[in-house]
Each structure stands twice: as structure tokens, then as C-alpha cells.
C-alpha positions in Angstrom: 3.4 89.1 147.9 6.3 87.5 146.0 9.7 88.7 147.3 11.5 90.9 144.8 15.1 90.2 143.9 17.3 92.1 141.5 20.7 91.6 139.8 22.3 94.9 139.1 25.3 94.7 136.9 28.2 97.1 137.3 27.1 97.9 140.9 30.4 98.3 142.7 30.0 102.1 142.5 28.3 104.9 140.7 24.8 104.5 139.1 24.8 100.7 139.7 25.5 101.0 143.4 23.0 103.8 143.7 20.4 101.6 142.0 21.1 98.7 144.3 20.7 101.0 147.3 17.4 102.4 146.1 16.1 98.9 145.3 17.2 97.7 148.8 15.2 100.6 150.2 12.2 99.1 148.4 12.8 95.7 150.0 14.5 94.0 147.1 17.1 91.3 147.7 20.2 92.3 145.8 22.9 90.6 143.7 25.8 93.0 143.2 28.0 92.5 140.1 31.5 93.7 139.2 34.1 92.3 136.9 36.2 90.9 139.8 35.8 90.2 143.5 37.6 93.2 144.8 37.5 95.5 147.9 35.1 97.8 146.1 32.5 95.1 145.5 32.9 93.9 149.0 32.3 97.4 150.4 29.2 97.7 148.2 27.9 94.5 149.7 28.5 95.8 153.2 26.5 98.9 152.4 23.5 96.8 151.2 23.8 94.3 154.0 23.6 97.1 156.6 20.2 98.0 155.1 18.8 94.6 156.3 18.1 92.9 153.0 19.7 89.7 151.6 22.7 90.4 149.4 25.1 88.4 147.4 28.1 89.4 145.3 28.3 88.0 141.8 31.7 88.9 140.3 31.9 88.1 136.6 32.7 89.8 133.3 29.3 90.5 131.7 30.9 90.3 128.3 31.7 86.6 128.8 28.4 85.4 127.4 29.1 81.8 128.3 28.9 82.6 132.0 25.5 84.2 132.0 23.2 81.2 132.7 25.4 79.6 135.4 25.9 83.0 137.2 22.1 83.6 137.2 21.6 80.1 138.6 24.2 80.7 141.4 22.5 84.0 142.3 19.1 82.4 142.5 20.5 79.6 144.7 21.5 82.3 147.2 18.7 84.9 147.2 15.8 83.2 145.4 14.2 83.7 142.0 15.2 86.9 140.4 12.3 89.2 139.4 14.5 92.1 138.1 17.5 92.6 135.9 19.2 96.0 135.8 21.7 96.1 132.9 24.0 98.9 134.1 27.5 97.7 133.4 29.2 99.8 130.7 32.4 101.2 129.5 33.5 104.4 127.9 35.9 104.9 125.0 39.5 104.1 125.3 40.4 107.6 124.1 38.3 110.6 123.2 39.2 112.2 119.8 38.6 112.3 116.1 36.3 109.4 115.1 38.6 109.0 112.1 41.1 107.7 114.6 38.9 105.3 116.5 40.5 101.9 116.9 38.8 98.6 116.3 39.8 97.6 119.9 37.9 100.6 121.4 34.9 100.0 119.1 34.7 96.3 119.9 35.1 96.9 123.6 32.1 99.3 123.7 30.0 96.9 121.7 31.0 93.9 123.7 30.1 95.4 127.1 27.5 98.1 126.3 25.5 96.2 123.7 26.2 92.5 123.3 26.4 91.7 127.0 23.2 93.5 127.6 21.4 91.6 124.9 22.5 88.2 125.9 22.1 88.7 129.7 18.6 89.9 129.1 18.0 86.8 126.9 19.3 84.5 129.6 17.3 86.2 132.3 14.1 86.2 130.2 14.5 82.5 129.5 14.7 81.8 133.2 11.6 83.7 133.9 9.6 82.0 131.1 10.8 78.6 132.3 9.0 78.8 135.6 5.6 79.6 137.0 5.5 83.2 138.1 3.1 84.7 140.7 0.6 87.0 139.1 1.1 89.6 141.8 4.9 89.9 141.2 6.3 92.6 139.0 9.0 91.4 136.6 11.2 93.8 134.7 14.4 94.5 132.8 15.8 98.0 133.3 18.6 99.0 130.9 20.8 101.9 131.5 21.9 103.4 128.2 22.7 107.1 127.7 21.6 110.4 126.3 24.2 109.5 123.7 21.8 106.9 122.3 20.1 110.0 120.8 22.6 112.9 121.0 25.9 112.8 119.1 29.2 113.2 120.9 31.6 112.9 118.0 34.7 112.4 120.2 33.0 109.3 121.5 31.5 107.9 118.4 31.9 104.2 119.2 30.3 104.8 122.6 27.3 106.6 121.0 26.9 103.7 118.5 26.9 101.1 121.3 24.3 103.0 123.3 22.0 103.6 120.3 22.1 99.9 119.6 21.4 99.2 123.3 18.4 101.5 123.1 16.9 99.6 120.2 17.6 96.3 122.0 15.5 97.6 124.9 12.6 98.2 122.5 12.9 94.7 120.9 12.8 93.0 124.3 9.8 95.1 125.3 8.0 93.9 122.3 8.9 90.3 122.8 8.2 90.2 126.5 5.1 92.3 126.8 2.9 89.3 126.2 4.6 87.6 129.1 3.9 90.6 131.4 7.6 91.5 131.7 8.2 95.2 131.5 11.4 96.6 129.8 12.7 100.1 130.2 15.5 102.2 128.9 16.9 104.8 131.3 19.0 107.3 129.4 21.2 109.3 131.8 22.4 112.7 130.8 25.2 114.5 132.7 25.8 112.4 135.7 28.7 112.8 138.2 30.5 109.4 138.1 34.0 108.0 137.8 33.4 107.7 134.0 32.6 111.4 133.7 35.1 112.6 136.3 37.6 114.0 133.8 35.0 116.4 132.2 32.3 116.8 134.8 33.5 120.2 136.0 33.2 121.6 132.5 29.8 120.1 132.1 28.7 121.4 135.5 29.4 124.9 134.3 27.6 124.2 131.1 24.6 123.0 133.0 24.6 126.2 135.1 24.8 128.1 131.8 21.7 126.5 130.4 22.7 123.2 128.7 20.2 121.4 131.0 16.9 122.9 132.2 17.7 122.1 135.8 21.0 124.0 136.3 23.0 121.1 137.7 24.6 117.8 136.8 22.8 114.7 138.0 24.0 112.4 140.8 24.0 108.6 140.8 21.3 108.7 143.4 18.9 110.5 141.0 19.3 107.6 138.6 19.0 105.0 141.4 15.6 106.4 142.4 14.4 106.3 138.8 15.5 102.7 138.3 14.0 101.5 141.6 10.7 103.2 140.7 10.5 101.4 137.4 11.5 98.1 138.8 8.9 98.4 141.6 6.1 98.8 139.1 5.4 102.4 140.1 4.7 103.4 136.5 2.0 100.8 135.9 0.8 100.0 132.3 4.1 101.1 130.8 6.8 99.3 129.0 9.2 100.0 126.1 9.7 103.6 127.3 13.0 105.5 127.0 13.3 107.6 130.2 15.3 110.7 129.3 17.0 111.2 132.7 18.8 114.3 131.6 17.2 117.3 133.3 15.6 118.3 130.0 19.0 118.6 128.2 17.5 117.1 125.0 14.3 119.1 124.9 14.3 121.0 121.6 14.6 124.7 122.1 14.8 127.9 120.1 
């Protein structure tokens, strides 16, 4: 069986780290990414290393498109050919508020990280896969982490919603292009998840979840998302690609 190896972007903490842990539990070699080589990224690497799988840190800004190919090459020199890309890195809005007051800076930041970086890192990864002979028994995949806001409007975060909606469509386009190459592409759309990004509002949403906003009366945890991502990347949903996984405890199920 071909060894599995994954690059997980934005994996210093939160959903990204949880995904890396879950993938390591499945036996994947792991490349951890954060924007800089800081203590948080080093601590994440120690967590993975303690699980007994190969791990490398790959600090780089995913929005710097020119770095993508060289960073992928460096990672593969350390842990072998990548079979999996988890596009998790993302940013929120610079300030919640009236969309009529959204700044170009905040809009461009969301688009650069949440959308453009995901597109071009997926492109670079796919080109590397297609440039080499791949074992037929290996499962190759791209798992993109977008958001329920790819579908559901949050007007105080309009630019974020726009970036995630675009990212969701990018997932579909890559699924169409790469299906003939036996590379699966998925779009995981987390709902209310307790992370650093949601920390300022999670208590309010926790109460709303208990009051019925979600079908399960709780907010999600990064570990929930990690298990979903690892299941997809491990090929545990065979004969699937192009799906959007609404990881939102039924929040967006239409109800009367």
C-alpha cells in the first residue's frame, strides 16, 4: 500500500490541527503549515510527532502564490510524495458590520487567502500528482474547508461569505477536472465550530444551538471536523467526489 502523506494548511491550531491529528491517527505522514515558524507551529509538530508518524513543518503564507511549487517540493523531499491536500487556511473579516462599510482591504484579504490561495495551491498540487506515475491502490484527494457561509448569508461578514461561496465553486470545478485522473475533491462546510476565529461570538451561538438553531443542540468542535476530513482523505466514502459536506449539525436543513 502506498504511504499516505498530507499537507494541511492553517494547521497550527483549530480545525487544521484537528485534521492533522485525525490524519496521523490514520497513518498519514503530515506537513503542518502556518504563516510563520512560531511556537504554535512547533507545538503542533510535537503533538503529531508524539503520534509516531513522520511530520514536517512548512511555514509559508499560502496567499504568496509564487511559493507554492517550491514549498510542495520541499515537503515531498522530507516526507515523500503527497497524496492529499487539505486547504484549511482561512481568515475572517477585519471588522464585522454593515456591508456598506466593508473596506477593499478586508475584501481583498478574504479573497486572497480563502479563495485565490486555495485555487492555486490546488492547481500546483494537482500538477505534481499528474506529473508522476501514481500507484493505483493509493487514494489521492483534495479536501477544501469552506463554510456554511458558502450557502447561508451572514450580512455582517459579507466579504467572508463571498470568498467562501467562490471557494465552494472552485471545489466543484477541480472535482470535474480531476475526476478523470482518479483524484477526489471535497468541500467540507463547517457550521458553528468553537475556534479562535469564532471565540468572540461562540457563547451566543452556543445558546442559539441549544435553542434550536442546529438540530444537534451544541456547537461543533475542531475534532468533529478533523474526523470528517480524515474520513474523506482516507477514501472511506468510496465512489464520491465533488460533494459539499454540510458539517453543521443540520443547521441549514429547511424547516417550517
